[in-house]
KOLVO-914159 format. One line per 8 residues: their letters; for each residue x, y, z of N, C-alpha, C. Coordinates in steps of 0.05 Angstrom, whole numbers, plus 5000, padded with zeros to 4 digits. Atoms other than C-alpha are relative to their C-alpha. Layout:
% residues N
a> X:Y:Z:X:Y:Z:X:Y:Z ~ ... $
% end
This chain:
% residues 414
mnaeiiav> 5002:4974:4988:9213:5377:0758:4981:4999:5025 ~ 5018:4997:4977:9186:5390:0828:4995:5029:5006 ~ 5009:4972:4997:9151:5452:0852:4994:5006:5029 ~ 5010:4990:4975:9137:5494:0913:4981:5023:4994 ~ 5020:4979:5002:9076:5539:0919:5001:5016:5025 ~ 5000:4982:4977:9080:5600:0964:4976:5018:4999 ~ 5023:4983:4998:9014:5632:0983:5005:5023:5019 ~ 4993:4976:4984:9025:5703:1008:4975:5014:5009 $
gselltpy> 5023:4985:4990:8975:5738:1052:4995:4994:5029 ~ 5005:5004:4972:8966:5748:1127:4972:4989:5005 ~ 5027:5010:4996:8892:5734:1118:4998:4970:4998 ~ 5000:5029:5003:8909:5662:1099:5009:4986:5026 ~ 4991:5011:4975:8937:5653:1169:4979:5004:5022 ~ 5022:4996:4982:8870:5669:1201:4979:4978:4995 ~ 5021:5020:5005:8808:5624:1209:4980:5007:4979 ~ 5021:4989:5017:8770:5666:1159:5005:4997:4970 $
rqdsnslf> 4994:5002:5029:8805:5653:1092:5017:4976:4995 ~ 4985:5024:5006:8831:5590:1060:5015:5004:4973 ~ 4984:4999:5025:8884:5581:1006:4989:4979:4981 ~ 5011:5019:5020:8844:5549:0949:5015:5002:4974 ~ 4985:4997:5025:8890:5575:0894:5020:4977:4996 ~ 4980:5020:5002:8943:5523:0910:4988:4973:4991 ~ 5013:5024:5008:8893:5467:0899:4997:4999:4969 ~ 5002:4998:5029:8880:5491:0828:5028:4996:4987 $
lteklnql> 4973:5002:5012:8955:5499:0814:5011:4971:5002 ~ 4991:5027:4997:8970:5430:0842:4988:4981:4979 ~ 5013:5016:5020:8919:5398:0796:5013:5004:4973 ~ 4989:4993:5026:8947:5434:0735:5029:4990:4998 ~ 4972:5009:5001:9019:5419:0753:5002:4970:4998 ~ 5000:5029:5002:9004:5346:0764:4994:4990:4972 ~ 5006:5007:5028:8974:5343:0695:5024:5001:4982 ~ 4976:4997:5016:9041:5364:0668:5022:4981:5009 $
gvevafkt> 4980:5018:4989:9078:5312:0709:5018:5014:5020 ~ 4985:4985:4980:9104:5364:0759:4989:4993:5027 ~ 5008:5007:4973:9103:5341:0831:5003:5025:5018 ~ 4999:4978:4980:9085:5394:0883:5011:4988:5026 ~ 4987:5012:4977:9134:5377:0938:4995:5016:5026 ~ 5004:4984:4976:9120:5435:0985:4979:5022:4994 ~ 5018:4977:5001:9066:5487:0999:5005:5016:5025 ~ 4994:4982:4978:9080:5547:1043:4979:5023:5000 $
ivgdrrah> 5016:4976:4996:9034:5601:1071:5015:5019:5017 ~ 4984:4981:4986:9068:5664:1093:4985:5027:5002 ~ 5013:4975:4996:9042:5730:1121:5014:5023:4985 ~ 4990:4976:5015:9053:5800:1094:5023:5014:5015 ~ 4976:4988:4989:9122:5811:1123:5023:4994:4981 ~ 4980:5002:5021:9180:5824:1077:5021:4979:5007 ~ 4980:5019:4992:9231:5784:1117:4990:4971:4998 ~ 5011:5027:5001:9185:5724:1121:4996:4991:4972 $
iegavkla> 5004:5007:5028:9168:5725:1047:5027:4994:4987 ~ 4973:5004:5011:9242:5733:1029:5011:4973:5009 ~ 4990:5026:4990:9260:5674:1074:4986:4977:4987 ~ 5015:5023:5012:9205:5630:1045:5010:4996:4971 ~ 4991:5002:5028:9229:5645:0974:5028:4988:4999 ~ 4973:5011:5000:9302:5631:0991:4999:4969:5006 ~ 5002:5028:4993:9283:5564:1023:4989:4984:4976 ~ 5012:5013:5023:9239:5546:0963:5021:4996:4978 $
leradlvi> 4980:5002:5021:9297:5560:0915:5021:4979:5006 ~ 4981:5021:4992:9340:5511:0954:4990:4972:4994 ~ 5011:5027:5001:9292:5453:0945:4980:4995:4977 ~ 5019:5004:5021:9248:5464:0884:5011:5011:4974 ~ 4993:4991:5027:9258:5472:0809:4981:5023:4991 ~ 5021:4981:5008:9194:5513:0802:4989:5012:5025 ~ 5011:4986:4976:9173:5566:0853:4978:5018:4990 ~ 5023:4984:5008:9104:5597:0845:4990:5015:5025 $
sigglgpt> 5012:4984:4978:9082:5654:0891:4973:5010:4990 ~ 5027:4990:5006:9010:5675:0894:4993:5022:5020 ~ 5009:4978:4983:8987:5742:0920:5022:5020:5005 ~ 4981:4979:4993:9021:5805:0945:5010:5017:4978 ~ 4992:4983:5023:9024:5840:0878:4983:5025:4997 ~ 5018:4977:5002:8973:5894:0893:5015:5026:5005 ~ 4988:4974:4998:8986:5969:0903:5006:5009:5028 ~ 4999:4990:4973:8984:5974:0979:5027:4994:5013 $
eddltres> 4974:5003:4986:9041:5977:1029:5006:4972:5009 ~ 4995:5028:4991:9030:5905:1051:5002:4981:4977 ~ 4995:5017:5023:9037:5879:0980:5030:5000:4994 ~ 4971:5000:4999:9110:5859:0986:5013:4978:4984 ~ 4988:5023:5013:9120:5800:0940:5022:5008:4981 ~ 4980:4991:5020:9158:5837:0885:5027:5006:5014 ~ 4976:4992:4986:9208:5868:0933:5014:4977:5014 ~ 4989:5023:4985:9216:5804:0973:5014:4980:4982 $
vaaalqrg> 4988:5019:5019:9229:5760:0913:5025:5012:4988 ~ 4976:4987:5010:9278:5811:0885:5023:4997:5019 ~ 4979:5002:4980:9317:5810:0950:5010:4971:5002 ~ 4992:5028:4998:9317:5734:0953:5017:4992:4977 ~ 4984:5007:5024:9344:5730:0882:5023:5018:4995 ~ 4979:4980:5003:9390:5789:0892:4999:5013:4972 ~ 5005:4986:5025:9360:5823:0831:4986:5027:5005 ~ 5012:4974:4998:9338:5894:0820:4971:4999:4989 $
lrrdpais> 5027:4996:5012:9268:5919:0801:5002:5024:4981 ~ 5002:4977:5018:9255:5963:0741:4971:5007:4996 ~ 5028:4991:5004:9192:6004:0730:4994:5000:4970 ~ 5007:5004:5028:9161:5984:0664:4982:5023:4991 ~ 5017:4977:5010:9135:6045:0625:4974:4991:4988 ~ 5025:5008:5012:9083:6005:0587:4979:4993:5021 ~ 5019:5006:4978:9051:5979:0651:4991:5026:5013 ~ 5007:4974:4988:9054:6049:0681:4980:5015:4984 $
gelyarfa> 5019:4986:5018:9020:6078:0620:4972:4987:5001 ~ 5026:5013:4999:8965:6026:0622:4986:5005:5026 ~ 5012:4994:4974:8953:6039:0696:4987:5028:4999 ~ 5011:4973:5002:8945:6113:0683:4975:5001:4982 ~ 5023:5000:5019:8899:6099:0623:4976:4986:5013 ~ 5022:5014:4988:8857:6050:0664:4984:5018:5019 ~ 5014:4981:4982:8842:6103:0717:4987:5022:4984 ~ 5011:4978:5016:8831:6156:0664:4974:4992:4988 $
rrrlkmpe> 5025:5009:5012:8778:6114:0630:4977:5001:5021 ~ 5020:4999:4979:8742:6112:0697:4997:5028:5012 ~ 5001:4972:4991:8753:6187:0706:5008:5003:5029 ~ 4990:4999:4973:8792:6176:0769:5029:5007:5000 ~ 4972:4994:4998:8859:6203:0792:5014:4976:5013 ~ 4986:5024:4990:8908:6146:0803:5018:5007:5023 ~ 4981:4997:4978:8942:6143:0871:5028:4991:4991 ~ 4973:5006:5009:9018:6141:0862:5009:4972:5008 $
nnlrqadv> 4991:5027:4991:9024:6076:0901:4993:4978:4980 ~ 5007:5020:5020:8991:6040:0842:5024:4994:4982 ~ 4977:5004:5018:9056:6049:0803:5018:4977:5010 ~ 4984:5022:4990:9088:5996:0848:4993:4974:4984 ~ 5007:5024:5016:9050:5946:0805:5014:4999:4973 ~ 4984:5000:5025:9094:5966:0746:5029:4992:5005 ~ 4972:5008:4994:9158:5943:0782:5004:4971:4992 ~ 4996:5027:5011:9186:5882:0746:5029:4991:5008 $
legaeilp> 4974:5012:4994:9243:5836:0767:5019:5002:4975 ~ 4981:5000:5022:9306:5844:0725:5001:4973:4986 ~ 4999:5025:5015:9304:5792:0670:4973:4985:4998 ~ 5026:5014:5000:9230:5774:0681:4984:5008:4976 ~ 5020:4994:5020:9177:5769:0628:4974:5007:5014 ~ 5025:4991:4989:9111:5804:0641:4977:4981:4991 ~ 5023:5016:5007:9048:5761:0644:4975:5018:5001 ~ 5022:4981:5001:8988:5803:0622:4977:4992:5018 $
npngtapg> 5023:5005:4983:8929:5810:0668:4976:5017:4991 ~ 5022:4984:5009:8867:5833:0631:4977:5002:5020 ~ 5022:5001:4980:8824:5819:0693:5007:5016:5025 ~ 4992:4984:4977:8862:5864:0741:5023:5018:4994 ~ 4979:4980:5004:8916:5916:0751:5028:4988:5005 ~ 4974:5011:4993:8972:5870:0776:5008:4979:4979 ~ 4989:5020:5019:9011:5835:0720:5016:4979:5015 ~ 4983:5020:4989:9045:5770:0734:5028:5002:4989 $
qwlecgsp> 4972:5000:5010:9119:5755:0723:5010:4972:4998 ~ 4988:5026:5005:9158:5696:0695:5030:5004:4997 ~ 4972:4997:5000:9232:5689:0709:5014:4973:4999 ~ 4984:5024:5001:9280:5634:0687:5028:5007:5009 ~ 4973:4994:4990:9346:5632:0724:5016:4974:5004 ~ 4983:5023:4998:9404:5585:0737:5012:4993:4974 ~ 4987:5009:5024:9442:5545:0685:4981:4982:4985 ~ 5017:5018:5015:9412:5503:0629:4999:4972:5013 $
earqvvvl> 5000:5026:4987:9433:5441:0669:4984:5001:5026 ~ 5014:4998:4975:9401:5467:0733:4982:5024:4999 ~ 5018:4977:5004:9347:5513:0709:4978:5001:5022 ~ 5021:4995:4982:9298:5543:0758:4981:5021:4989 ~ 5021:4982:5009:9233:5580:0744:4987:5012:5024 ~ 5015:4985:4979:9202:5633:0789:4977:5014:4987 ~ 5024:4988:5011:9131:5654:0775:4985:5016:5021 ~ 5016:4984:4981:9093:5711:0809:4972:5003:4988 $
lpgppnem> 5028:4999:5009:9017:5707:0803:4984:5017:5020 ~ 5018:4985:4982:8962:5752:0831:4983:4982:5017 ~ 5015:5017:4981:8919:5727:0888:4971:4995:4993 ~ 5028:5006:5006:8847:5736:0864:4997:4978:4980 ~ 5002:5023:5018:8826:5671:0831:4991:5007:4972 ~ 5009:4993:5027:8791:5706:0773:5022:5013:4984 ~ 4976:4990:5014:8859:5736:0756:5021:4978:4997 ~ 4978:5021:5000:8906:5679:0775:4994:4977:4981 $
ipmfenhc> 5006:5024:5015:8870:5622:0741:5003:5005:4970 ~ 4995:4996:5029:8866:5652:0670:5028:5007:4993 ~ 4972:4993:5005:8936:5679:0676:5017:4975:4999 ~ 4985:5024:5000:8964:5611:0693:4993:4983:4976 ~ 5008:5017:5023:8924:5574:0640:5009:5012:4973 ~ 4994:4987:5026:8938:5625:0584:5029:5006:4996 ~ 4972:4990:5003:9010:5644:0599:5021:4982:5013 ~ 4980:5017:4986:9043:5590:0642:4999:4971:4991 $
merlralv> 5002:5029:5006:9017:5522:0621:5018:4992:4976 ~ 4984:5007:5023:9049:5522:0552:5030:5004:5005 ~ 4971:4996:4994:9115:5551:0578:5010:4976:5016 ~ 4992:5023:4984:9118:5495:0630:5001:4975:4984 ~ 5000:5024:5016:9099:5442:0580:5025:4998:4983 ~ 4975:5001:5016:9159:5462:0538:5024:4994:5016 ~ 4977:5005:4983:9205:5456:0598:5000:4972:5012 ~ 5002:5025:4985:9179:5392:0629:5000:4976:4981 $
palfiatr> 5002:5024:5017:9193:5324:0598:4972:4988:5001 ~ 5027:5010:5003:9129:5292:0573:4995:4977:5019 ~ 5007:5021:4981:9098:5251:0629:4970:4997:5000 ~ 5028:5005:4999:9030:5219:0634:4993:4989:5028 ~ 5008:5007:4973:8992:5209:0699:4974:4984:4999 ~ 5024:5016:4997:8941:5155:0716:4994:4998:5030 ~ 5008:5002:4972:8901:5152:0781:4977:4981:5003 ~ 5022:5016:4991:8854:5106:0817:4994:5007:5029 $
vlkvalvp> 5007:4996:4972:8815:5116:0881:4983:4976:5009 ~ 5015:5023:4989:8793:5053:0919:4988:5010:5026 ~ 5014:4992:4976:8740:5068:0971:4991:4976:5015 ~ 5007:5022:4982:8728:5023:1030:4984:5011:5023 ~ 5018:4991:4980:8670:5032:1078:5004:4985:5026 ~ 5003:5011:4973:8672:5022:1154:5022:4981:5008 ~ 4976:5015:4991:8742:4993:1161:5019:5020:5012 ~ 4981:4981:4988:8789:5028:1210:5025:5004:4983 $
esqldaqv> 4976:4994:5016:8848:5062:1176:5024:4983:5007 ~ 4976:5016:4992:8901:5026:1216:4997:4971:4993 ~ 5005:5027:5007:8869:4959:1204:5003:4996:4970 ~ 4997:5001:5029:8865:4973:1129:5029:5001:4992 ~ 4972:4997:5008:8937:4996:1125:5016:4975:5007 ~ 4985:5024:4993:8962:4935:1162:4995:4978:4980 ~ 5007:5021:5019:8926:4892:1111:5013:5004:4973 ~ 4992:4995:5027:8948:4926:1048:5029:5011:4997 $
apiyskak> 4973:4989:5002:9016:4958:1065:5020:4980:4987 ~ 4981:5018:5013:9054:4894:1046:4997:4999:4970 ~ 5005:5001:5029:9023:4900:0977:5009:5026:4987 ~ 4993:4975:5014:9029:4974:0960:5029:5008:5004 ~ 4972:4992:4995:9098:4982:0991:5019:4987:4980 ~ 4983:5013:5020:9126:4935:0938:4997:5013:4972 ~ 5005:4988:5027:9097:4976:0880:5014:5027:5000 ~ 4983:4976:4998:9154:5026:0875:4993:5021:4980 $
kvettila> 5007:4980:5020:9127:5060:0813:4973:5012:5003 ~ 5026:4989:4995:9059:5075:0842:5000:5014:5028 ~ 5002:4986:4974:9049:5128:0896:4973:4994:5012 ~ 5025:5007:4986:8997:5106:0947:4996:5018:5024 ~ 5007:4983:4978:8963:5154:0995:4974:4990:5013 ~ 5024:5010:4986:8913:5132:1048:4987:5024:5014 ~ 5016:4978:4988:8859:5183:1068:4977:4989:5015 ~ 5022:5009:4983:8810:5171:1125:4979:5021:5003 $
apgevqlh> 5022:4982:4996:8742:5202:1132:4979:4984:5017 ~ 5020:5015:4984:8682:5185:1178:4986:4978:4983 ~ 5013:5022:5013:8658:5116:1157:5012:4991:4974 ~ 4988:5006:5026:8707:5110:1099:5030:5004:5001 ~ 4972:4996:5006:8779:5101:1079:5005:4998:4970 ~ 4994:4999:5029:8806:5118:1010:5029:4994:4995 ~ 4973:5006:5009:8867:5089:0976:5004:5015:4973 ~ 4994:4984:5024:8893:5140:0925:5025:4989:4987 $
lraradsq> 4977:5011:5015:8939:5109:0872:5006:5019:4977 ~ 4992:4982:5022:8979:5151:0824:5027:4990:4988 ~ 4976:5008:5014:9031:5131:0772:5006:5020:4978 ~ 4991:4984:5022:9072:5172:0723:5018:4984:4982 ~ 4984:5015:5019:9102:5144:0660:5002:5015:4974 ~ 4995:4987:5026:9125:5161:0590:4976:4998:4981 ~ 5025:5003:5016:9058:5139:0561:4976:4996:5018 ~ 5024:5003:4984:8987:5139:0585:4994:4970:5005 $
avaeklve> 5006:5029:4997:8981:5064:0572:5017:4988:5022 ~ 4983:5011:4979:9040:5048:0617:4991:5009:5027 ~ 5009:4989:4975:9015:5094:0672:4974:4986:5009 ~ 5026:5014:4994:8945:5062:0668:5005:4971:5009 ~ 4994:5028:4993:8975:4992:0671:5011:4998:5028 ~ 4988:5001:4974:9015:5008:0733:4979:5003:5022 ~ 5020:4996:4979:8956:5034:0774:4979:4978:4999 ~ 5020:5021:5002:8909:4981:0747:5009:4974:5013 $
eladkled> 4989:5024:4988:8954:4924:0767:5000:5001:5031 ~ 5000:4997:4971:8962:4951:0838:4971:5000:5011 ~ 5028:5000:4991:8887:4965:0844:4988:4972:5001 ~ 5009:5028:5001:8873:4893:0824:5010:4984:5024 ~ 4989:5015:4978:8919:4866:0877:4988:5009:5027 ~ 5012:4990:4976:8891:4911:0931:4971:4990:5003 ~ 5028:5008:4998:8819:4893:0913:4998:4970:5005 ~ 5000:5028:4994:8836:4819:0913:5004:4995:5030 $
eledavys> 4995:5003:4971:8862:4827:0984:4976:5009:5017 ~ 5021:4989:4984:8805:4869:1009:4972:4989:4994 ~ 5025:5014:5009:8751:4830:0971:4977:5020:4999 ~ 5024:4983:5004:8681:4860:0977:5000:5025:5019 ~ 4998:4975:4984:8704:4914:1027:5003:5024:4982 ~ 4997:4978:5019:8721:4957:0966:4973:5004:4986 ~ 5025:4995:5014:8658:4990:0941:5003:5016:4975 ~ 4996:4984:5024:8687:5035:0888:5030:5002:4993 $
rsgesleq> 4972:4995:5009:8751:5042:0847:5001:5022:4979 ~ 5000:4978:5020:8730:5100:0802:4989:5026:5011 ~ 5008:4974:4987:8710:5153:0853:4971:5002:5006 ~ 5028:4998:4995:8636:5137:0859:4994:5001:5030 ~ 5008:5000:4973:8600:5151:0924:4985:4974:5007 ~ 5013:5024:4991:8568:5096:0966:4971:5000:4991 ~ 5028:4999:5009:8498:5121:0948:4998:4995:4970 ~ 5000:5007:5028:8516:5117:0874:5002:4970:4996 $
iagyylqm> 4996:5029:5003:8540:5045:0882:4975:4985:5009 ~ 5025:5013:4991:8478:5025:0922:4978:5003:4979 ~ 5020:4996:5021:8434:5056:0868:5006:4984:4975 ~ 4993:5017:5023:8473:5020:0814:4990:4971:5004 ~ 5008:5028:4995:8460:4952:0847:4969:4998:5001 ~ 5029:5001:4999:8387:4969:0860:4988:4999:4971 ~ 5009:5000:5028:8377:4985:0786:5007:4973:4986 ~ 4991:5025:5013:8417:4924:0763:4982:4976:5008 $
rgatiava> 5016:5022:4990:8374:4878:0806:4970:5005:4996 ~ 5028:4993:5004:8309:4913:0788:4985:5002:5027 ~ 5011:4999:4973:8298:4925:0863:4992:5029:5007 ~ 5007:4974:4989:8266:4982:0901:5006:5001:5030 ~ 4993:4997:4972:8279:5010:0970:4984:5022:5013 ~ 5013:4980:4983:8245:5049:1026:5015:5001:5026 ~ 4985:4998:4976:8276:5075:1090:4984:5012:5023 ~ 5012:4990:4976:8253:5087:1161:5022:5009:5019 $
esctgglv> 4977:4990:4985:8300:5132:1200:4991:5015:5025 ~ 5003:4985:4976:8304:5158:1270:5024:5019:5004 ~ 4977:4983:4992:8373:5184:1292:5013:5013:4975 ~ 4988:4988:5024:8396:5197:1220:4983:5022:4987 ~ 5016:4977:5008:8338:5244:1208:4995:5004:4971 ~ 5004:4998:5029:8328:5228:1135:5025:5001:4983 ~ 4975:4997:5015:8401:5228:1116:5004:4978:4979 ~ 4997:5021:5019:8399:5160:1082:4982:5006:4975 $
aerltrvs> 5017:4993:5022:8339:5182:1040:5011:5023:4984 ~ 4988:4978:5015:8374:5247:1023:5023:4991:4983 ~ 4978:5009:5016:8436:5211:1000:4992:4983:4976 ~ 5010:5016:5022:8398:5161:0958:4989:5018:4978 ~ 5013:4983:5020:8360:5217:0924:5019:5022:4989 ~ 4980:4983:5013:8424:5257:0909:5006:4990:4972 ~ 4992:5013:5025:8434:5209:0851:4978:5004:4979 ~ 5019:4997:5021:8400:5227:0786:4988:4973:4991 $
gssryfrg> 5014:5025:5008:8349:5174:0766:4992:4983:5023 ~ 5007:5017:4977:8338:5150:0837:4970:4994:5003 ~ 5029:5006:4999:8263:5153:0826:4993:4973:4989 ~ 5005:5027:5011:8270:5087:0790:5002:4978:5022 ~ 4998:5021:4979:8287:5051:0855:4993:5010:5028 ~ 5006:4990:4973:8273:5096:0914:4970:5006:5003 ~ 5029:4997:4997:8201:5089:0938:4993:5023:5019 ~ 5006:4979:4981:8204:5137:0997:5012:4994:5027 $
gvvayadd> 4989:5003:4974:8222:5146:1069:4983:5013:5021 ~ 5014:4988:4977:8195:5162:1138:5021:5006:5021 ~ 4984:4993:4977:8231:5200:1193:4981:5001:5024 ~ 5017:5003:4977:8199:5179:1258:5016:5001:5026 ~ 4986:4997:4975:8229:5206:1322:4983:4991:5023 ~ 5018:5006:4978:8169:5201:1368:4991:4971:4999 ~ 5008:5029:4999:8150:5130:1391:4972:4996:4989 ~ 5027:5004:5009:8077:5141:1376:4998:5001:4969 $
lksafldv> 5000:4999:5029:8094:5158:1304:5013:4975:4988 ~ 4989:5026:5009:8137:5096:1298:4978:4979:4998 ~ 5022:5019:5000:8075:5057:1315:4979:5007:4979 ~ 5022:4992:5018:8025:5098:1274:5008:4998:4971 ~ 4992:5000:5028:8066:5104:1210:5013:4974:4991 ~ 4984:5023:5008:8108:5041:1211:4993:4974:5014 ~ 5011:5024:4987:8068:4991:1253:5020:4988:5019 ~ 4982:5011:4979:8122:4984:1306:4983:4995:5025 $
pkktldah> 5017:5007:4978:8086:4947:1363:5008:5016:5025 ~ 4994:4985:4975:8079:4988:1427:5014:4983:5020 ~ 4988:5018:4980:8097:4928:1468:5030:4996:4994 ~ 4972:5002:5007:8163:4923:1430:5015:5025:5010 ~ 4987:4975:4991:8179:4996:1445:5002:5000:5031 ~ 5000:5000:4970:8160:4987:1519:5020:4980:5010 ~ 4983:5021:4989:8200:4923:1527:5029:5005:4994 ~ 4972:4998:5009:8263:4941:1490:5011:5029:4998 $
gavsreva> 4992:4972:5004:8264:5017:1482:5002:5006:4971 ~ 4999:4992:5028:8266:5057:1418:5026:4994:4987 ~ 4974:5007:5011:8340:5045:1410:5006:4971:5007 ~ 4996:5028:4995:8343:4970:1403:4999:4985:4973 ~ 5000:5018:5023:8353:4913:1355:4971:4994:4990 ~ 5028:5008:5006:8279:4895:1358:4985:5023:4986 ~ 5014:4978:5012:8255:4965:1340:5012:5005:4972 ~ 4988:4997:5026:8305:4970:1282:4988:4980:4980 $
valaegvr> 5013:5021:5017:8276:4905:1254:4972:5008:4993 ~ 5028:4992:5004:8205:4930:1263:4998:5024:4980 ~ 4999:4977:5018:8223:4996:1227:5005:4991:4971 ~ 4993:5009:5027:8254:4960:1168:4977:4984:4987 ~ 5022:5016:5011:8198:4910:1160:4975:5017:4996 ~ 5024:4983:5003:8144:4963:1171:5001:5018:4976 ~ 4998:4983:5023:8170:5011:1119:5000:4985:4974 ~ 5001:5016:5025:8180:4956:1068:4972:4992:4993 $
kragstlg> 5028:5007:5005:8108:4933:1076:4984:5024:4991 ~ 5015:4976:5007:8080:5003:1075:5006:5011:4972 ~ 4991:4989:5026:8120:5024:1014:4997:4980:4977 ~ 5001:5020:5021:8113:4958:0976:5027:4998:4986 ~ 4974:5001:5013:8188:4958:0963:5013:4973:5004 ~ 4984:5025:4998:8238:4902:0953:5015:4999:5027 ~ 4985:4998:4976:8280:4925:1011:4990:5022:5019 ~ 5006:4979:4980:8267:4964:1075:5023:5003:5019 $
vgitgiag> 4978:4994:4981:8319:4998:1118:4989:5013:5025 ~ 5008:4988:4975:8308:5015:1191:5025:5008:5016 ~ 4977:4989:4984:8356:5058:1233:4990:5013:5025 ~ 5006:4986:4975:8351:5077:1306:5025:5000:5017 ~ 4976:4999:4984:8405:5101:1353:5001:5026:5016 ~ 4996:4976:4983:8434:5156:1397:5023:5016:4988 ~ 4980:4984:5014:8470:5210:1358:5014:5020:5019 ~ 4987:4982:4981:8485:5252:1420:4997:5029:4994 $
ptggssek> 4981:5007:4979:8515:5291:1450:4986:4991:5026 ~ 5014:5008:4976:8461:5277:1503:4984:4975:4993 ~ 5018:5023:5004:8415:5217:1513:5012:4973:5005 ~ 4987:5026:4996:8467:5163:1525:4999:4991:5029 ~ 4998:5012:4974:8474:5117:1584:5022:4979:5000 ~ 4980:5021:4999:8521:5062:1608:4992:4976:4983 ~ 5010:5023:5016:8478:5010:1574:4998:5007:4971 ~ 5003:4991:5027:8464:5050:1512:5015:5027:4996 $
pvglvfha> 4984:4975:5002:8521:5100:1500:4994:5016:4975 ~ 5001:4983:5025:8523:5158:1451:5016:4986:4979 ~ 4987:5013:5023:8541:5130:1383:4989:4973:4994 ~ 5012:5027:5005:8501:5065:1390:4978:5003:4979 ~ 5019:4999:5021:8462:5053:1327:4994:4971:4991 ~ 5009:5025:5011:8421:4993:1303:4990:5005:4971 ~ 5008:4998:5028:8413:4983:1228:4988:4974:4992 ~ 5014:5025:5009:8364:4933:1198:4994:5002:4971 $
ladgrkte> 5007:5001:5029:8353:4911:1126:4982:4976:4996 ~ 5020:5021:5004:8290:4872:1109:4995:4996:4971 ~ 5007:5007:5028:8275:4835:1044:4975:4983:4998 ~ 5025:5015:5000:8210:4800:1064:5004:4971:5008 ~ 4994:5027:4991:8246:4734:1080:5017:5000:5024 ~ 4981:4999:4978:8302:4752:1126:5007:5029:5006 ~ 4992:4973:4992:8320:4815:1165:5027:4999:5013 ~ 4973:4998:4989:8393:4830:1177:5002:5023:5019 $
vvertfpg> 4996:4978:4981:8415:4873:1236:5029:5003:5006 ~ 4973:4994:4993:8481:4907:1248:4999:5021:5023 ~ 4998:4982:4978:8496:4939:1315:5028:5012:5000 ~ 4974:4987:5000:8552:4991:1316:4999:5023:5021 ~ 4997:4976:4983:8578:5043:1365:5021:5017:4987 ~ 4983:4983:5015:8607:5100:1326:5013:5022:5017 ~ 4987:4978:4986:8658:5151:1351:4992:5027:4987 ~ 5003:4974:5012:8654:5226:1340:4977:5016:5010 $
drdkirwq> 5022:4982:4992:8605:5283:1346:4974:4991:4986 ~ 5026:5007:5010:8532:5283:1326:5000:4996:4969 ~ 4999:5001:5029:8545:5297:1252:5015:4975:4990 ~ 4985:5023:5008:8598:5243:1247:4985:4974:5005 ~ 5015:5024:4994:8555:5191:1281:4977:4996:4980 ~ 5022:5003:5020:8496:5205:1235:5011:4992:4973 ~ 4988:5007:5026:8541:5202:1174:5009:4971:4999 ~ 4991:5028:5000:8573:5136:1194:4977:4981:5001 $
asqqaldm> 5023:5017:5000:8505:5107:1208:4988:4998:4972 ~ 5010:5001:5027:8482:5126:1138:5019:4983:4982 ~ 4981:5017:5014:8546:5094:1111:4994:4970:5004 ~ 5005:5028:4994:8531:5030:1147:4975:4990:4986 ~ 5025:5009:5012:8460:5027:1121:5003:4996:4970 ~ 4996:5002:5028:8480:5040:1049:5019:4976:4993 ~ 4982:5022:5006:8536:4989:1053:4986:4973:5004 ~ 5016:5024:4997:8487:4937:1078:4984:4994:4975 $
vrrklm> 5015:5003:5025:8445:4950:1016:5018:4990:4978 ~ 4981:5008:5021:8506:4944:0971:5007:4970:5003 ~ 4991:5028:4996:8529:4878:1002:4977:4981:4995 ~ 5024:5018:5004:8458:4849:1000:4996:4995:4971 ~ 5006:5002:5028:8453:4861:0925:5023:4992:4983 ~ 4976:5006:5016:8524:4846:0903:4998:4973:4986 $
% end
C-alpha cells in the first residue's frame, strides 16, 4: 500500500506556518509498512482541494487529508472530497446534537455554521474527536481487489494525533500486509556529498531490497538505509549487510551508524581511553565546548574551555606568545598550535583543541578569506593542524569548524 498526504490550509503556503502533521503521519505509516509516495499542500480553495484529491486517488491506495474540517467558510475539505468522489454529504443528527450540547454546556448560543461539521460523506464512518468539535471520517471505496481508503483528519495536532492513533492505526493494520522495517543511518563528517556518492553509489545501487537516501548538511553527509521484509530479522539483515559494505568502503570516515552525534562519539572515545579534553576557541565562540557538554556525563572528560577573541587575552589566558601573534596574525597555523598547547597545559588535560579563523561575513582578505579556519589538536607530544576553508554563512562556517575539531578528536582516539 502506498499513500498520499494532503495538508489543507492557505496558511501552510506562507512563510509563517509549517506542515508538521505529515511528518508524524509518515512515521506512523512507515511503521505499518506503508510508503508515503506523495505529499501535497493545498490552499483553501474548493477547486484546488478537489483537484488534489482526484490526483491523489489516481496514484495512491491511501489518501489522508489534514485540516479544513472546521466551521468557517474556508473549511472546504468535506465538500471538496465529496465532489472528487462524486458522493453526497449527509448531516449526522448525533454530531449535530453533540455540537448543540457542547455549546449549551458553555452557556453559549451556537452559530449555525458549526453544523457544517456534522456533514459526513456518504458511506463514511465517523472518527470521534473528544479534543475538538470536528470529527474525522474514514471511507473505504473501490473493489476488494483495488481497495482505496480516504481519511479526513482535523488540522490541530492535539486533535489529529490521538484520532489517528486511536481510530486509524488498527484499521490500517488490518488492511496492510504485515511488513517489518529496519533502518540504519551512517554519518560521515567533512566529505562532500558528490564525492561520497561517487564512492558508494556502485555499492548501494546493487542492493535492490534496501532503499538508500543521501542527505547533506553543513559538515556532514548521512546515508539513510531502509529495508522492508516479512520479518524483522530479514529486514535487519538486509540493512546490516549493506551498512557493513558501505563502512568497509568508507573506512574511518564513518563516525556513526546508529544515529549518534559527533560530540557523542568523541565523548565515547574520550571515556573509553580515560582521556580528558580542554578547548581554546576564537571564531567558534565556545561552540565546541557547548557541543561537548550537551552530552550527559561529559564532566568525566571535559575539563573546560576558553573563548579568547582579543589577542591580549590569547596571551594572558593561554600563553600565546605576542611575537607569534605579531609575526603570523591571530588567524594562523602557529596561533592555533599555541592555543591548543596553551589550553592543554593550563587545564591539565590529555588533549587540547585550538581553533582560530574568519567566520565572516567581514574580516576576510585575498590571503585569508572568509571561511578560513585553523584547527589544532595537542596531546603533549605532537600537535596536529588542519587548515580548511569552509563555504557558507557565519553560522555554517562556525558549525563546520566545530565538526572538524570534534572529528580530529575522534580520529586521534580511535
